[in-house]
C-alpha positions as CSV (number, residue, x, y, z in Angstrom):
1,M,82.1,174.9,149.2
2,S,83.5,172.5,146.6
3,R,87.2,171.6,146.9
4,I,87.7,172.5,143.2
5,S,89.1,176.0,143.4
6,V,90.5,178.6,141.2
7,R,94.2,179.1,142.0
8,G,94.0,182.7,143.0
9,F,91.0,182.2,145.2
10,A,92.7,179.2,146.8
11,V,95.8,181.2,147.7
12,A,93.8,184.0,149.1
13,S,91.6,181.7,151.1
14,A,94.6,179.7,152.5
15,T,96.3,182.9,153.7
16,A,93.2,184.3,155.3
17,V,92.4,181.1,157.1
18,T,96.0,180.7,158.4
19,T,96.0,184.3,159.7
20,V,92.6,184.1,161.4
21,G,93.5,180.7,162.9
22,A,96.6,182.1,164.5
23,V,94.8,185.0,166.0
24,V,92.0,183.0,167.3
25,G,94.3,180.4,168.7
26,V,96.2,183.0,170.7
27,A,93.2,184.9,171.9
28,S,91.0,182.0,172.9
29,G,93.7,179.5,173.9
30,A,92.6,176.9,171.5
31,E,93.0,173.4,172.8
32,K,96.0,171.4,171.7
33,G,95.2,168.7,169.3
34,A,92.0,170.3,168.1
35,A,91.2,169.2,164.6
36,T,91.6,171.7,161.8
37,E,90.2,171.6,158.3
38,P,93.0,171.1,155.8
39,V,93.5,174.0,153.4
40,E,93.9,173.2,149.7
41,A,97.3,174.2,148.5
42,A,97.7,176.7,145.8
43,G,98.0,175.3,142.3
44,T,96.5,171.8,143.1
45,T,94.9,169.9,140.2
46,T,91.4,168.3,140.1
47,L,91.4,164.7,141.4
48,L,89.3,161.9,139.8
49,A,87.4,161.8,143.1
50,D,86.5,165.4,142.8
51,I,84.7,164.8,139.4
52,P,81.0,164.0,139.7
53,V,80.2,160.4,139.0
54,G,78.0,161.3,136.0
55,Q,80.9,163.1,134.3
56,Q,83.2,160.1,135.0
57,V,80.8,157.7,133.3
58,Q,80.5,160.1,130.3
59,Q,84.2,160.3,129.9
60,A,84.6,156.5,130.0
61,S,81.8,156.2,127.4
62,L,83.6,158.6,125.1
63,T,86.9,156.7,125.5
64,E,85.1,153.4,124.6
65,Q,83.5,155.0,121.5
66,V,86.9,156.3,120.3
67,Q,88.5,152.8,120.8
68,A,85.6,151.2,119.0
69,Q,85.9,153.6,116.1
70,S,89.6,152.9,115.9
71,D,89.1,149.1,116.0
72,A,86.4,149.4,113.2
73,A,88.8,151.5,111.1
74,D,91.6,148.9,111.5
75,A,89.2,146.1,110.6
76,T,88.0,148.0,107.5
77,A,91.6,148.6,106.4
78,R,92.4,144.9,106.8
79,Q,89.4,143.9,104.8
80,S,90.2,146.4,102.1
81,A,93.8,145.1,101.9
82,E,92.7,141.5,101.8
83,Q,90.1,142.3,99.0
84,Q,92.8,144.1,97.0
85,A,95.1,141.2,97.4
86,R,92.4,138.7,96.2
87,M,91.6,140.9,93.2
88,Q,95.2,141.2,92.2
89,A,95.7,137.4,92.5
90,A,92.7,136.8,90.3
91,K,94.0,139.2,87.7
92,D,97.4,137.6,87.8
93,A,95.9,134.1,87.4
94,A,93.7,135.3,84.5
95,A,96.7,136.8,82.7
96,K,98.7,133.6,83.2
97,K,95.8,131.5,81.9
98,K,95.4,133.8,78.9
99,A,99.1,133.6,78.0
100,A,99.0,129.8,78.4
101,D,96.0,129.5,76.2
102,A,97.5,131.7,73.5
103,A,100.7,129.6,73.6
104,A,98.7,126.4,73.4
105,E,96.7,127.7,70.4
106,K,99.8,128.8,68.6
107,E,101.4,125.4,69.1
108,R,98.2,123.7,67.9
109,L,98.0,125.8,64.7
110,K,101.7,125.1,64.1
111,K,101.1,121.4,64.3
112,L,98.1,121.6,62.0
113,A,100.1,123.5,59.4
114,A,102.9,121.0,59.6
115,S,100.6,118.1,59.1
116,G,98.6,119.8,56.3
117,Q,95.4,119.6,58.3
118,G,93.0,122.5,58.6
119,D,91.4,124.3,61.5
120,A,87.7,123.7,61.3
121,N,87.2,126.0,64.3
122,A,89.1,129.0,62.9
123,S,87.4,132.4,63.3
124,F,87.7,135.5,61.2
125,P,86.7,139.1,61.6
126,V,83.3,139.8,60.0
127,Q,83.4,142.1,57.0
128,P,80.9,143.8,54.8
129,S,82.3,142.0,51.8
130,Y,85.2,139.7,50.9
131,T,87.5,139.4,47.9
132,I,88.1,136.0,46.2
133,A,91.7,136.1,47.6
134,E,90.4,136.6,51.1
135,V,87.9,133.8,50.7
136,K,90.6,131.4,49.4
137,A,92.8,132.3,52.3
138,M,90.0,131.4,54.7
139,A,89.4,128.1,52.9
140,K,93.1,127.2,53.0
141,Q,93.2,127.7,56.8
142,I,90.0,125.9,57.5
143,V,90.5,123.0,55.1
144,G,94.3,122.6,55.3
145,E,97.0,122.4,52.7
146,A,96.6,118.6,52.2
147,Q,92.9,118.9,51.0
148,F,92.8,122.5,49.8
149,T,93.5,121.7,46.1
150,C,90.6,119.2,45.9
151,F,88.3,121.6,47.8
152,S,89.3,124.5,45.5
153,N,88.6,122.4,42.4
154,I,85.0,121.8,43.5
155,V,84.4,125.4,44.5
156,D,85.9,126.6,41.2
157,H,83.2,124.5,39.3
158,E,80.3,125.1,41.6
159,S,80.5,128.9,42.3
160,G,83.7,130.4,41.0
161,W,84.5,131.4,44.6
162,R,81.5,133.7,44.7
163,Y,80.0,133.3,48.2
164,T,76.7,134.9,47.1
165,A,76.3,132.7,44.0
166,S,72.7,131.5,43.7
167,N,71.2,128.9,41.3
168,A,67.9,130.3,40.2
169,S,66.5,126.9,39.0
170,S,67.6,124.7,41.9
171,G,68.0,127.1,44.8
172,A,71.5,126.0,45.5
173,Y,73.5,128.8,47.2
174,G,77.0,129.9,48.2
175,L,80.6,128.7,47.5
176,V,79.7,125.0,47.6
177,Q,76.2,125.4,46.3
178,A,74.4,123.9,49.3
179,L,70.9,122.7,48.3
180,P,69.0,124.3,49.8
181,G,71.3,127.0,51.1
182,S,69.5,127.1,54.4
183,K,71.2,123.8,55.3
184,M,74.3,125.9,56.1
185,A,72.4,127.4,59.0
186,S,73.4,124.4,61.0
187,V,76.9,126.0,61.2
188,G,75.9,129.6,61.4
189,A,73.0,131.9,61.0
190,D,75.1,134.2,58.8
191,W,75.4,131.6,56.1
192,R,74.2,134.0,53.4
193,T,77.0,136.5,53.9
194,N,79.9,134.8,55.7
195,P,82.1,132.7,53.5
196,A,83.8,131.1,56.5
197,T,80.4,129.6,57.5
198,Q,79.9,128.2,54.0
199,I,83.4,126.7,53.9
200,K,83.0,125.0,57.3
201,W,79.7,123.6,56.2
202,G,81.1,122.4,52.9
203,L,84.1,120.7,54.6
204,K,81.8,119.0,57.1
205,Y,79.5,117.8,54.2
206,M,82.4,116.4,52.1
207,N,84.0,114.7,55.1
208,S,80.8,113.0,56.2
209,R,79.7,111.9,52.7
210,Y,82.9,111.2,50.9
211,G,85.5,111.0,53.6
212,S,87.4,114.1,52.6
213,P,87.4,116.9,50.0
214,C,89.6,114.8,47.8
215,G,87.0,112.0,48.0
216,A,84.3,114.5,47.0
217,W,86.5,115.7,44.1
218,S,87.0,112.2,42.8
219,F,83.2,111.7,42.8
220,W,82.6,115.0,41.1
221,Q,85.0,114.3,38.3
222,V,82.9,111.2,37.4
223,N,79.5,112.6,38.0
224,H,79.9,116.4,37.7
225,Y,78.1,116.8,41.0
226,Y,78.8,115.7,44.5
């Protein structure tokens, strides 16, 4: 019989064995010192030695699995926290850089305005159409206060500030009457419909050929072309 016993059965068995042992000892004159099998006390718990070896190995394996799962969960949590920290740091750095770039651009434009110079890299929202006032405002920002009057004088005579102006005989096109108009594609593919592209090309042309819009205007006044 296994030593693992149900409590009630163990109590009954212990009582029975004790009683029978006493009767037999008296009747038969049992020898002193004779070995007797120990009786399991009522209410005893199962010992590790009483669990079959196979069950002990299975229990150890389950414990190791639980520990491994716990370690994996901890590692995943650490990795997630580290990734979140890196992402937040990247966002913070990007926000700081954006703010710094905006401040630098604002300061650059401020200096340009103070010096009367224009911003040849200025960008503007694309629109289906533009009024003359809007086109002039673009030109003033791109060309700058110092050269705007000269630039404006040329455009007044060449196109009347109509960015779709086309010369049927020569093929000249746009605000500054580029000849041919496709030359302005070097600045932007939207040269037919974007006055900013035309202004930038015209400014670049005047600067390279005459030194400035005012140099171009001086030439125009003598020759009526530039």
